Rosetta silent file (secondary structure, phi, psi, omega in degrees, C-alpha in Angstrom):
SEQUENCE: MQGYPICGIFIFVYFALKNFMMPFPDYLRQATAQAHAKLELKPLLKHLFNAEATRSDYTCLLQVMYGFYRDHERAIQHFLVNYPSPLNDSKRWKTPWLQQDLQALIGHLPELDPMSVQISTLAEFVGEVYVLEGSTLGGQHIAGFLRQQHPDWPIRFFTGYGALTRQYWQMFWEAVADQCPPDAWPHAAERACWVFNDLAQRLAAKSLSQNSNN
SCORE:     score description
SCORE:     0.000 S_00000001
   1 L     0.000  -26.727 -176.441  132.830  389.555  280.650 S_00000001
   2 L   -68.619  -19.218 -179.579  136.496  389.397  281.518 S_00000001
   3 H   -77.278  -17.173 -175.881  136.482  385.649  280.933 S_00000001
   4 H   -64.332  -44.736  178.477  135.564  385.945  277.257 S_00000001
   5 H   -59.277  -39.181  179.479  139.036  386.983  276.011 S_00000001
   6 H   -65.044  -42.080  178.089  140.586  384.056  277.888 S_00000001
   7 H   -61.843  -42.208  179.354  137.986  381.689  276.405 S_00000001
   8 H   -62.183  -41.212  178.745  138.658  383.070  272.944 S_00000001
   9 H   -65.115  -40.652  178.960  142.377  382.539  273.325 S_00000001
  10 H   -60.150  -45.560 -179.880  141.778  378.993  274.528 S_00000001
  11 H   -63.136  -42.576  179.870  139.632  378.180  271.499 S_00000001
  12 H   -60.075  -46.876 -178.985  142.193  379.713  269.143 S_00000001
  13 H   -64.986  -38.315 -179.488  145.005  377.699  270.688 S_00000001
  14 H   -60.116  -50.204 -177.834  142.882  374.530  270.650 S_00000001
  15 H   -71.400  -30.934  176.384  142.124  374.714  266.939 S_00000001
  16 H   -63.815  -44.085  178.441  145.665  375.780  266.121 S_00000001
  17 H   -67.442  -36.616  179.643  146.991  372.704  267.907 S_00000001
  18 H   -62.005  -44.469  179.373  144.314  370.539  266.307 S_00000001
  19 H   -67.447  -37.086 -179.623  145.373  371.653  262.839 S_00000001
  20 H   -65.380  -37.489 -177.941  149.018  371.227  263.723 S_00000001
  21 H   -85.127   -7.102 -179.031  148.448  367.670  264.877 S_00000001
  22 L   -63.247  131.526  177.318  146.226  366.805  261.921 S_00000001
  23 L   -59.616  148.737 -177.943  147.781  364.097  259.721 S_00000001
  24 H   -55.968  -44.550  178.907  148.996  365.318  256.346 S_00000001
  25 H   -58.288  -41.697  179.133  146.459  363.230  254.361 S_00000001
  26 H   -66.335  -39.113  179.103  143.577  364.711  256.353 S_00000001
  27 H   -61.210  -49.185 -178.649  144.982  368.210  255.935 S_00000001
  28 H   -65.058  -39.820  179.786  145.245  367.913  252.163 S_00000001
  29 H   -61.966  -43.886 -179.791  141.829  366.315  251.849 S_00000001
  30 H   -70.210  -40.256 -176.935  140.164  369.118  253.806 S_00000001
  31 H   -68.521  -25.011 -177.040  142.149  371.894  252.128 S_00000001
  32 L  -107.818    4.664 -173.384  141.246  370.662  248.642 S_00000001
  33 H   -58.324  -42.592 -177.581  137.678  369.519  249.316 S_00000001
  34 H   -66.416  -45.380  179.471  136.019  372.501  247.645 S_00000001
  35 H   -64.137  -38.138  178.956  138.132  372.316  244.488 S_00000001
  36 H   -65.213  -44.011 -178.899  137.575  368.566  244.307 S_00000001
  37 H   -63.753  -40.119  179.325  133.814  368.943  244.695 S_00000001
  38 H   -63.897  -37.192  178.806  133.631  371.566  241.938 S_00000001
  39 H   -62.317  -44.038 -176.205  135.496  369.243  239.595 S_00000001
  40 H   -67.696  -14.384  179.982  133.047  366.404  240.140 S_00000001
  41 L   -89.006   -5.194 -178.233  130.155  368.689  239.139 S_00000001
  42 L   -64.602  130.898 -173.976  131.483  369.309  235.630 S_00000001
  43 H   -54.451  -39.857 -176.702  128.875  368.071  233.114 S_00000001
  44 H   -63.568  -30.903  178.797  131.323  366.109  230.987 S_00000001
  45 H   -84.223  -44.657  179.589  132.323  364.052  234.022 S_00000001
  46 H   -62.713  -35.001 -175.890  128.883  363.730  235.623 S_00000001
  47 H   -63.491  -20.113 -179.522  127.333  362.679  232.311 S_00000001
  48 H   -58.888  -30.255 -178.207  129.421  359.511  232.382 S_00000001
  49 H   -92.888    6.230  178.340  126.975  358.091  234.932 S_00000001
  50 L   -83.778  140.761  179.903  123.953  359.058  232.861 S_00000001
  51 L   -62.258  -22.165 -178.610  122.050  356.244  231.179 S_00000001
  52 L   -90.340    1.506  179.810  122.152  358.289  227.966 S_00000001
  53 L   -61.376  137.363 -177.058  125.959  358.537  227.905 S_00000001
  54 L  -111.815  169.110  176.083  127.372  357.379  224.578 S_00000001
  55 H   -60.206  -34.732  177.454  130.661  355.985  223.381 S_00000001
  56 H   -65.660  -40.845  176.691  131.295  359.384  221.808 S_00000001
  57 H   -60.661  -43.257 -179.754  130.760  361.096  225.174 S_00000001
  58 H   -63.802  -42.829  177.795  133.221  358.703  226.755 S_00000001
  59 H   -61.151  -42.253  179.387  135.773  359.353  224.034 S_00000001
  60 H   -60.333  -43.695  178.882  135.407  363.085  224.546 S_00000001
  61 H   -62.710  -45.238 -178.540  136.064  362.716  228.263 S_00000001
  62 H   -67.061  -29.942  176.053  139.162  360.583  227.721 S_00000001
  63 H   -64.060  -40.715  176.536  140.523  363.086  225.208 S_00000001
  64 H   -65.316  -44.823  179.374  140.396  365.777  227.882 S_00000001
  65 H   -61.070  -38.260 -179.431  141.999  363.440  230.399 S_00000001
  66 H   -61.106  -48.574  179.036  144.698  362.558  227.902 S_00000001
  67 H   -63.119  -40.726 -179.206  145.766  366.169  227.430 S_00000001
  68 H   -64.411  -52.396 -177.478  145.633  366.853  231.153 S_00000001
  69 H   -67.499  -36.797  178.673  147.663  363.829  232.232 S_00000001
  70 H   -60.372  -47.043 -177.466  150.139  364.191  229.411 S_00000001
  71 H   -66.634  -44.119 -176.270  150.957  367.788  230.390 S_00000001
  72 H   -75.561  -35.769  178.294  151.130  367.173  234.136 S_00000001
  73 H   -71.190  -31.223  174.235  153.043  363.910  233.948 S_00000001
  74 H   -62.931  -41.411  179.027  155.608  365.523  231.666 S_00000001
  75 H   -64.739  -41.028  178.821  156.107  368.220  234.294 S_00000001
  76 H   -63.978  -45.459 -179.239  156.469  365.593  237.022 S_00000001
  77 H   -63.217  -39.497  178.505  158.976  363.585  234.998 S_00000001
  78 H   -65.114  -41.372  179.677  161.000  366.715  234.263 S_00000001
  79 H   -64.448  -39.082 -175.427  161.048  367.644  237.958 S_00000001
  80 H   -71.365   -9.584  176.139  162.136  364.154  239.001 S_00000001
  81 L   -60.439  -37.373 -177.670  165.297  364.416  236.902 S_00000001
  82 L  -104.771   -4.957 -179.233  166.829  366.453  239.731 S_00000001
  83 L  -132.222   86.198 -179.158  164.807  365.078  242.639 S_00000001
  84 L   -56.516  139.752 -178.364  165.028  361.270  242.849 S_00000001
  85 L  -153.100  145.870  174.732  161.902  359.704  244.321 S_00000001
  86 L   -64.005  -13.657  178.088  160.409  356.234  244.661 S_00000001
  87 L   -78.774   -8.318  176.686  157.397  357.724  242.871 S_00000001
  88 L   -81.098   74.497 -173.448  159.477  357.870  239.693 S_00000001
  89 L  -129.529  123.555 -177.399  158.061  354.549  238.591 S_00000001
  90 H   -58.944  -23.783  179.570  156.909  353.841  235.036 S_00000001
  91 H   -69.181  -16.613 -178.386  154.048  351.779  236.465 S_00000001
  92 H   -91.337  -10.587 -177.891  152.542  354.992  237.834 S_00000001
  93 L   -73.839  128.090 -173.556  152.342  356.864  234.526 S_00000001
  94 L  -100.589  -14.764  177.382  148.738  357.128  233.431 S_00000001
  95 H   -58.083  -43.673  177.682  149.207  358.710  230.014 S_00000001
  96 H   -61.539  -31.842  177.414  149.926  355.289  228.404 S_00000001
  97 H   -64.241  -42.398  179.027  146.666  353.962  229.869 S_00000001
  98 H   -67.453  -38.800  177.369  144.758  356.764  228.178 S_00000001
  99 H   -60.387  -42.265  179.931  146.616  356.190  224.933 S_00000001
 100 H   -61.908  -44.542 -179.289  145.606  352.531  225.043 S_00000001
 101 H   -66.775  -42.572 -177.896  141.927  353.376  225.592 S_00000001
 102 H   -68.257  -36.437  176.108  141.835  356.052  222.892 S_00000001
 103 H   -62.162  -39.196  179.486  143.502  353.758  220.381 S_00000001
 104 H   -70.154  -31.929 -177.053  140.809  351.174  221.105 S_00000001
 105 H   -80.739  -46.702 -172.139  138.037  353.774  220.806 S_00000001
 106 H  -127.047   -1.932  174.832  139.051  355.803  217.744 S_00000001
 107 L    79.858    3.595  178.336  142.178  354.139  216.363 S_00000001
 108 L  -160.597  170.912  177.288  144.454  357.140  216.872 S_00000001
 109 L  -100.320  139.483 -179.154  145.540  359.747  219.405 S_00000001
 110 L   -69.440  148.052  174.800  144.033  363.242  219.255 S_00000001
 111 L   -87.376  113.545 -176.892  146.241  366.176  218.321 S_00000001
 112 L  -122.483  142.539  176.303  146.152  368.472  221.325 S_00000001
 113 L   -73.983  122.396 -179.682  147.962  371.705  222.006 S_00000001
 114 L   -69.799  145.216  174.315  150.303  371.120  224.947 S_00000001
 115 L  -104.424  146.434 -179.572  150.032  373.418  227.941 S_00000001
 116 L   -81.783  112.924  176.294  153.071  374.576  229.855 S_00000001
 117 L  -119.356  126.439 -178.161  153.054  373.038  233.326 S_00000001
 118 L  -126.713  143.562  177.271  156.067  373.608  235.553 S_00000001
 119 L  -120.598  125.354 -174.111  156.967  372.309  238.997 S_00000001
 120 L  -110.511  -24.637 -174.906  159.494  374.298  241.019 S_00000001
 121 L  -132.664  164.252  177.537  159.385  372.913  244.556 S_00000001
 122 H   -64.541  -35.182  178.522  158.898  369.644  246.389 S_00000001
 123 H   -63.426  -41.473  177.412  155.641  370.972  247.848 S_00000001
 124 H   -64.856  -39.404  177.387  154.315  371.623  244.344 S_00000001
 125 H   -60.018  -45.466 -179.545  155.423  368.143  243.321 S_00000001
 126 H   -63.288  -41.928  178.372  153.544  366.600  246.248 S_00000001
 127 H   -62.021  -40.131  177.879  150.421  368.602  245.398 S_00000001
 128 H   -61.718  -53.395 -173.813  150.589  367.433  241.794 S_00000001
 129 H   -68.781  -30.204  177.134  151.048  363.768  242.604 S_00000001
 130 H   -56.959  -44.439 -178.589  148.376  363.897  245.323 S_00000001
 131 H   -70.535  -47.094 -175.671  145.750  364.725  242.701 S_00000001
 132 H   -67.914  -39.763  178.339  146.976  362.308  240.045 S_00000001
 133 H   -74.163  -37.760  178.818  147.425  359.391  242.425 S_00000001
 134 H   -62.348  -27.636 -179.445  144.201  360.148  244.272 S_00000001
 135 H   -63.719  -22.787 -179.305  142.306  359.905  241.021 S_00000001
 136 H   -69.912  -23.171  178.589  142.965  356.172  240.952 S_00000001
 137 H   -69.223  -50.440  176.675  140.718  355.734  243.999 S_00000001
 138 H   -66.113  -29.060  179.297  137.696  357.233  242.270 S_00000001
 139 H   -60.537  -31.506  178.700  138.725  355.442  239.114 S_00000001
 140 H   -63.870  -40.077  178.057  137.944  352.124  240.765 S_00000001
 141 H   -65.420  -44.042 -179.030  134.343  353.190  241.284 S_00000001
 142 H   -65.782  -41.940 -179.815  134.035  354.412  237.701 S_00000001
 143 H   -61.141  -41.993  178.405  135.619  351.243  236.306 S_00000001
 144 H   -62.772  -40.560  178.559  133.146  349.083  238.206 S_00000001
 145 H   -64.501  -44.850 -177.295  130.235  351.124  236.891 S_00000001
 146 H   -67.969  -34.215  177.841  131.467  350.967  233.301 S_00000001
 147 H   -59.881  -36.815 -178.313  132.027  347.206  233.460 S_00000001
 148 H   -80.778  -43.000 -173.315  128.360  346.769  234.269 S_00000001
 149 H   -88.101  -32.711 -175.948  126.828  349.433  232.037 S_00000001
 150 L  -139.188   69.472 -174.801  129.207  349.451  229.060 S_00000001
 151 L   -63.293  -14.848 -179.525  131.204  346.213  229.021 S_00000001
 152 L   -93.216   -1.812  178.789  132.478  346.894  225.502 S_00000001
 153 L   -86.303  137.069  177.468  134.156  350.201  226.418 S_00000001
 154 L   -71.215  134.339 -175.471  137.918  350.109  227.103 S_00000001
 155 L  -132.335   34.589  179.146  138.647  351.049  230.723 S_00000001
 156 H   -59.294  -40.759 -177.883  142.408  350.676  231.147 S_00000001
 157 H   -63.943  -50.314 -177.088  142.673  354.217  232.495 S_00000001
 158 H   -73.481  -24.055  175.391  139.954  353.929  235.108 S_00000001
 159 H   -65.695  -35.528  175.815  141.072  350.435  236.105 S_00000001
 160 L    56.813 -126.120 -179.138  144.385  351.959  237.161 S_00000001
 161 L   -87.155    0.477  178.442  146.272  349.744  239.568 S_00000001
 162 H    60.258 -129.083 -177.281  143.301  347.451  240.021 S_00000001
 163 H   -66.155  -14.112 -178.615  143.539  345.376  243.191 S_00000001
 164 H   -95.107    7.324 -174.394  146.793  347.163  244.094 S_00000001
 165 H   -57.381  -50.140 -179.282  145.205  350.630  244.186 S_00000001
 166 H   -63.674  -36.196  178.797  145.160  350.983  247.978 S_00000001
 167 H   -64.696  -44.179  178.756  148.695  349.641  248.211 S_00000001
 168 H   -66.164  -34.809  178.621  149.963  352.207  245.706 S_00000001
 169 H   -65.217  -42.607  177.792  148.069  354.956  247.553 S_00000001
 170 H   -65.981  -38.605  178.696  149.774  354.002  250.823 S_00000001
 171 H   -64.895  -33.590  175.867  153.139  353.879  249.086 S_00000001
 172 H   -60.512  -49.613 -178.311  152.530  357.420  247.839 S_00000001
 173 H   -64.720  -36.448  177.546  152.046  358.734  251.382 S_00000001
 174 H   -65.136  -34.785 -177.944  155.098  356.863  252.610 S_00000001
 175 H   -72.759  -34.064 -175.034  157.167  358.416  249.822 S_00000001
 176 H   -96.223   -3.955 -175.711  156.124  362.016  250.482 S_00000001
 177 L   -55.274  -40.839 -177.294  156.124  361.862  254.297 S_00000001
 178 L   -95.200   -4.983 -176.189  159.654  363.251  254.550 S_00000001
 179 L   -93.121  -13.493 -175.323  159.477  365.457  251.469 S_00000001
 180 L  -137.073   89.198  179.033  156.837  367.874  252.687 S_00000001
 181 L   -67.669  163.574 -175.564  157.197  369.145  256.279 S_00000001
 182 H   -53.089  -34.083 -178.323  154.183  370.812  257.952 S_00000001
 183 H   -70.638  -12.708  178.093  155.309  374.331  257.078 S_00000001
 184 H  -101.073   -4.044 -178.609  155.084  373.371  253.376 S_00000001
 185 H   -56.846  -44.488  179.323  151.635  371.770  253.603 S_00000001
 186 H   -58.906  -34.894  179.031  149.786  374.969  252.563 S_00000001
 187 H   -69.703  -38.339  176.704  151.931  375.170  249.426 S_00000001
 188 H   -65.321  -40.687  179.422  151.185  371.550  248.562 S_00000001
 189 H   -66.565  -40.098  178.424  147.467  372.172  249.100 S_00000001
 190 H   -61.540  -42.230  179.294  147.546  375.307  246.961 S_00000001
 191 H   -66.837  -42.080  179.274  149.159  373.387  244.132 S_00000001
 192 H   -60.646  -41.533  176.943  146.695  370.515  244.452 S_00000001
 193 H   -62.183  -39.569  178.818  143.788  372.974  244.222 S_00000001
 194 H   -63.516  -39.272  179.168  145.354  374.477  241.118 S_00000001
 195 H   -65.955  -45.487  175.878  145.614  371.019  239.529 S_00000001
 196 H   -56.125  -45.764 -177.327  141.965  370.260  240.329 S_00000001
 197 H   -67.593  -34.159  178.039  140.962  373.613  238.847 S_00000001
 198 H   -62.398  -46.035  178.644  143.055  373.041  235.727 S_00000001
 199 H   -65.811  -39.735  178.912  141.226  369.809  234.973 S_00000001
 200 H   -60.790  -41.204  179.035  137.878  371.435  235.759 S_00000001
 201 H   -67.139  -37.806  178.378  138.606  374.232  233.288 S_00000001
 202 H   -66.175  -40.940  178.207  139.616  371.765  230.592 S_00000001
 203 H   -65.960  -40.977  179.465  136.420  369.796  231.093 S_00000001
 204 H   -65.269  -40.125 -179.834  134.329  372.967  231.010 S_00000001
 205 H   -64.690  -38.936  179.198  136.032  374.165  227.831 S_00000001
 206 H   -68.498  -38.953  178.434  135.339  370.858  226.097 S_00000001
 207 H   -63.652  -42.754 -179.442  131.712  370.934  227.170 S_00000001
 208 H   -64.996  -40.202  179.714  131.342  374.478  225.886 S_00000001
 209 H   -65.699  -35.832  177.791  132.936  373.593  222.555 S_00000001
 210 H   -63.582  -45.586 -178.383  130.561  370.669  222.192 S_00000001
 211 H   -63.981  -35.988 -178.290  127.555  372.858  222.860 S_00000001
 212 H   -71.498  -21.287 -179.559  128.722  375.455  220.384 S_00000001
 213 H   -87.611  -12.126 -179.432  129.010  372.804  217.685 S_00000001
 214 L   -79.650    0.000    0.000  125.459  371.555  218.153 S_00000001
């Protein structure tokens, strides 16, 4: 029985070292996995892959995305005024992509109430950009699906960086490598989870409003 405490300490130290040595991308992916999974279950997003999805459904989804990206990218741009970063690149802003798609779909941009999003630390900045840049990876899958199922729908937003998506994703990690030391990783993960949850709540609210209008 006396060996059990020693074994327990060994296991604790092993997993502590394992987590410490874990690469930052793996850490963030694991720490945000639950929030990410909950987001993907939101009906407004899942319905996009339904054979019964309509152009109106698609427009509704992009309207939510437009408000979300507009608010969060404004916060990022405001933060970058005092913190220069290679990520401050106009090619990375996704709000114009959504504007382009919505103009093609309905001929105007929706009037949405802006939400106050603020970024105070580099860790929060990294958490924000992790979610927004990571979305371009899944966007490639969605864009491919929409090209086949709905070739007449505008997909500038989901197309993202196109063939350069993986390159831009790698450039993101290279840019934040020195900006977020290991002791700040939990703060970056907390912020990323909050961003995932913010989008999930916006999608849920839109779904609920749709149901109430039926």
